N, CA, C and O of each residue as an XYZ file, in Angstrom:
336
protein
N       0.838     -1.176      0.000
C       0.000      0.000      0.000
C       0.891      1.250      0.000
O       1.887      1.317      0.721
N       0.521      2.217     -0.806
C       1.255      3.476     -0.893
C       0.526      4.511     -0.046
O      -0.679      4.712     -0.194
N       1.260      5.157      0.834
C       0.672      6.194      1.680
C       0.902      7.556      1.037
O       2.031      7.913      0.701
N      -0.186      8.315      0.871
C      -0.108      9.668      0.323
C       0.346     10.629      1.418
O      -0.217     10.641      2.512
N       1.346     11.418      1.126
C       1.875     12.389      2.084
C       1.482     13.787      1.613
O       1.706     14.152      0.459
N       0.893     14.562      2.524
C       0.387     15.877      2.132
C       1.019     17.039      2.900
O       0.633     18.191      2.706
N       1.978     16.745      3.764
C       2.646     17.825      4.496
C       4.032     17.369      4.929
O       4.329     16.175      4.969
N       4.867     18.338      5.249
C       6.205     18.026      5.746
C       6.106     17.262      7.066
O       6.888     16.347      7.323
N       5.137     17.648      7.900
C       4.924     16.969      9.179
C       4.542     15.500      8.956
O       5.085     14.611      9.612
N       3.610     15.250      8.032
C       3.187     13.876      7.738
C       4.352     13.058      7.190
O       4.471     11.868      7.482
N       5.207     13.694      6.399
C       6.384     13.022      5.854
C       7.314     12.589      6.982
O       7.762     11.443      7.022
N       7.598     13.504      7.889
C       8.486     13.194      9.011
C       7.883     12.116      9.907
O       8.598     11.230     10.377
N       6.577     12.183     10.147
C       5.898     11.171     10.957
C       5.996      9.790     10.305
O       6.243      8.794     10.985
N       5.804      9.737      8.996
C       5.890      8.464      8.279
C       7.297      7.887      8.375
O       7.464      6.681      8.553
N       8.305      8.740      8.257
C       9.690      8.272      8.386
C       9.970      7.771      9.798
O      10.594      6.725      9.980
N       9.509      8.514     10.786
C       9.731      8.114     12.182
C       9.039      6.800     12.506
O       9.608      5.952     13.193
N       7.819      6.626     12.021
C       7.069      5.412     12.338
C       7.576      4.194     11.566
O       7.268      3.061     11.935
N       8.346      4.410     10.507
C       8.889      3.294      9.725
C       9.960      2.534     10.493
O      10.218      1.365     10.205
N      10.583      3.183     11.463
C      11.624      2.517     12.239
C      12.779      2.082     11.364
O      13.379      2.894     10.661
N      13.090      0.786     11.408
C      14.209      0.230     10.640
C      13.800     -0.263      9.258
O      14.640     -0.758      8.506
N      12.512     -0.135      8.911
C      12.053     -0.594      7.597
C      12.632      0.279      6.486
O      12.913      1.462      6.682
N      12.800     -0.324      5.337
C      13.191      0.413      4.145
C      12.034      1.326      3.749
O      10.878      0.902      3.756
N      12.336      2.570      3.407
C      11.325      3.536      2.974
C      11.636      3.946      1.539
O      12.761      4.337      1.227
N      10.632      3.853      0.671
C      10.774      4.260     -0.722
C       9.787      5.400     -0.949
O       8.589      5.248     -0.710
N      10.291      6.536     -1.409
C       9.454      7.723     -1.582
C       9.441      8.136     -3.048
O      10.490      8.266     -3.680
N       8.253      8.337     -3.573
C       8.084      8.829     -4.937
C       7.624     10.278     -4.865
O       6.500     10.555     -4.446
N       8.487     11.201     -5.269
C       8.135     12.619     -5.374
C       7.749     12.850     -6.825
O       8.559     12.639     -7.727
N       6.512     13.282     -7.054
C       6.045     13.420     -8.424
C       5.095     14.602     -8.557
O       4.810     15.308     -7.590
N       4.614     14.797     -9.781
C       3.633     15.839    -10.074
C       2.685     15.302    -11.143
O       3.086     14.495    -11.983
N       1.441     15.743    -11.115
C       0.444     15.236    -12.060
C       0.782     15.592    -13.505
O       0.375     14.878    -14.421
N       1.514     16.673    -13.725
C       1.873     17.111    -15.067
C       3.128     16.420    -15.601
O       3.485     16.612    -16.763
N       3.792     15.631    -14.782
C       5.068     14.994    -15.134
C       4.831     13.657    -15.843
O       4.339     12.706    -15.235
N       5.180     13.591    -17.120
C       4.989     12.374    -17.905
C       5.706     11.155    -17.340
O       5.069     10.120    -17.145
N       7.012     11.238    -17.069
C       7.715     10.093    -16.497
C       7.143      9.662    -15.139
O       7.150      8.477    -14.804
N       6.651     10.633    -14.365
C       6.038     10.308    -13.066
C       4.792      9.451    -13.267
O       4.560      8.495    -12.528
N       3.991      9.802    -14.275
C       2.776      9.034    -14.581
C       3.135      7.619    -15.026
O       2.439      6.657    -14.699
N       4.229      7.509    -15.774
C       4.631      6.200    -16.284
C       5.076      5.266    -15.165
O       4.802      4.067    -15.222
N       5.749      5.784    -14.164
C       6.283      4.935    -13.101
C       5.241      4.599    -12.029
O       5.422      3.638    -11.281
N       4.163      5.370    -11.944
C       3.186      5.208    -10.869
C       2.622      3.779    -10.761
O       2.609      3.233     -9.658
N       2.152      3.145    -11.861
C       1.633      1.774    -11.730
C       2.694      0.790    -11.221
O       2.391     -0.092    -10.417
N       3.923      0.942    -11.686
C       5.009      0.074    -11.238
C       5.290      0.288     -9.757
O       5.484     -0.671     -9.011
N       5.309      1.538     -9.336
C       5.539      1.884     -7.935
C       4.468      1.248     -7.048
O       4.777      0.684     -5.999
N       3.208      1.343     -7.476
C       2.113      0.755     -6.699
C       2.200     -0.772     -6.681
O       1.886     -1.394     -5.666
N       2.621     -1.379     -7.785
C       2.761     -2.842     -7.803
C       3.881     -3.297     -6.869
O       3.777     -4.354     -6.245
N       4.943     -2.513     -6.770
C       6.018     -2.846     -5.829
C       5.513     -2.798     -4.390
O       5.910     -3.615     -3.559
N       4.634     -1.836     -4.100
C       4.108     -1.717     -2.735
C       3.264     -2.929     -2.360
O       3.214     -3.307     -1.189
N       2.606     -3.539     -3.331
C       1.822     -4.751     -3.072
C       2.735     -5.963     -2.911
O       2.455     -6.858     -2.113
N       3.813     -5.985     -3.664
C       4.740     -7.120     -3.635
C       5.597     -7.135     -2.371
O       5.879     -8.204     -1.829
N       6.014     -5.961     -1.899
C       6.919     -5.859     -0.754
C       6.211     -5.197      0.425
O       6.375     -4.002      0.670
N       5.433     -5.979      1.140
C       4.641     -5.442      2.254
C       5.508     -5.046      3.448
O       5.043     -4.331      4.336
N       6.749     -5.495      3.481
C       7.653     -5.145      4.586
C       8.401     -3.830      4.334
O       9.240     -3.427      5.139
N       8.097     -3.168      3.221
C       8.717     -1.899      2.853
C       7.649     -0.809      2.932
O       6.492     -1.047      2.586
N       8.029      0.377      3.383
C       7.107      1.510      3.460
C       7.217      2.319      2.168
O       8.297      2.792      1.816
N       6.105      2.473      1.472
C       6.054      3.237      0.228
C       5.273      4.523      0.463
O       4.130      4.493      0.918
N       5.899      5.647      0.148
C       5.279      6.956      0.323
C       5.230      7.668     -1.022
O       6.122      7.521     -1.857
N       4.172      8.438     -1.209
C       4.012      9.202     -2.440
C       3.725     10.656     -2.083
O       2.822     10.944     -1.297
N       4.497     11.568     -2.665
C       4.342     12.995     -2.406
C       4.117     13.710     -3.733
O       4.969     13.662     -4.620
N       2.974     14.370     -3.869
C       2.724     15.225     -5.032
C       3.314     16.589     -4.695
O       2.821     17.280     -3.804
N       4.355     16.971     -5.398
C       5.064     18.205     -5.048
C       4.236     19.456     -5.306
O       4.539     20.518     -4.761
N       3.197     19.347     -6.127
C       2.303     20.486     -6.331
C       1.336     20.645     -5.163
O       1.002     21.765     -4.776
N       0.885     19.520     -4.600
C      -0.025     19.560     -3.451
C       0.708     19.860     -2.157
O       0.138     20.440     -1.233
N       1.954     19.472     -2.091
C       2.760     19.662     -0.883
C       3.978     20.499     -1.263
O       5.099     19.993     -1.317
N       3.748     21.772     -1.523
C       4.800     22.621     -2.083
C       5.988     22.823     -1.160
O       7.092     23.093     -1.635
N       5.791     22.699      0.145
C       6.934     22.836      1.056
C       7.953     21.728      0.781
O       9.157     21.946      0.917
N       7.476     20.545      0.395
C       8.383     19.445      0.079
C       9.101     19.701     -1.244
O      10.220     19.230     -1.449
N       8.460     20.444     -2.132
C       9.073     20.759     -3.417
C      10.350     21.562     -3.220
O      11.312     21.396     -3.969
N      10.362     22.421     -2.229
C      11.560     23.218     -1.980
C      12.641     22.429     -1.260
O      13.817     22.792     -1.292
N      12.229     21.342     -0.606
C      13.182     20.515      0.131
C      13.825     19.487     -0.788
O      15.043     19.310     -0.770
N      13.011     18.808     -1.592
C      13.502     17.739     -2.453
C      12.867     17.857     -3.829
O      11.678     18.159     -3.936
N      13.635     17.624     -4.877
C      13.098     17.692     -6.228
C      12.390     16.388     -6.578
O      12.486     15.409     -5.837
N      11.679     16.369     -7.704
C      10.945     15.181     -8.137
C      11.917     14.024     -8.359
O      12.800     14.095     -9.214
N      11.740     12.966     -7.581
C      12.661     11.840     -7.650
C      12.142     10.695     -6.802
O      11.088     10.798     -6.175
N      12.882      9.616     -6.788
C      12.622      8.493     -5.893
C      13.729      8.455     -4.858
O      14.899      8.642     -5.189
N      13.370      8.217     -3.623
C      14.365      8.082     -2.561
C      14.197      6.733     -1.894
O      13.077      6.269     -1.682
N      15.301      6.114     -1.568
C      15.304      4.858     -0.840
C      16.156      5.063      0.401
O      17.232      5.655      0.310
N      15.710      4.596      1.547
C      16.534      4.770      2.734
C      16.013      4.013      3.930
O      14.866      3.566      3.957
N      16.866      3.879      4.910
C      16.514      3.261      6.187
C      16.876      4.235      7.283
O      18.038      4.615      7.431
N      15.890      4.633      8.042
C      16.081      5.487      9.222
C      16.694      6.852      8.921
O      17.090      7.560      9.847
N      16.778      7.229      7.671
C      17.330      8.542      7.330
C      16.979      8.874      5.890
O      16.705      7.985      5.083
N      16.991     10.131      5.585
C      16.778     10.572      4.211
C      18.001     11.358      3.794
O      18.461     12.252      4.504
N      18.513     11.016      2.647
C      19.640     11.789      2.138
C      19.369     12.118      0.684
O      18.715     11.352     -0.025
N      19.859     13.226      0.256
C      19.726     13.628     -1.136
C      20.873     14.558     -1.476
O      21.518     15.137     -0.602
N      21.103     14.682     -2.759
C      22.127     15.627     -3.190
C      21.453     16.706     -4.018
O      20.601     16.403     -4.853
N      21.823     17.962     -3.798
C      21.178     19.081     -4.499
C      21.443     19.073     -5.988
O      20.965     19.952     -6.705
């Protein structure tokens, strides 16, 4: 199951509650063609790997996250890292 994230607070809460589980985050936008293409695959992975936390952030709906991280996929355990 993919959890929709709508705020920076909800994002941090989801990361904190994941504990030691792997977290995969899809940052996307409705106008982004490649984002639309990967969405079905991303959702199928969430069904296949129930021990992994899958999060989805629409950067247009959650604009504070847009300034923090660009449209991308992140994978991590107990931390988030990115390069500008």
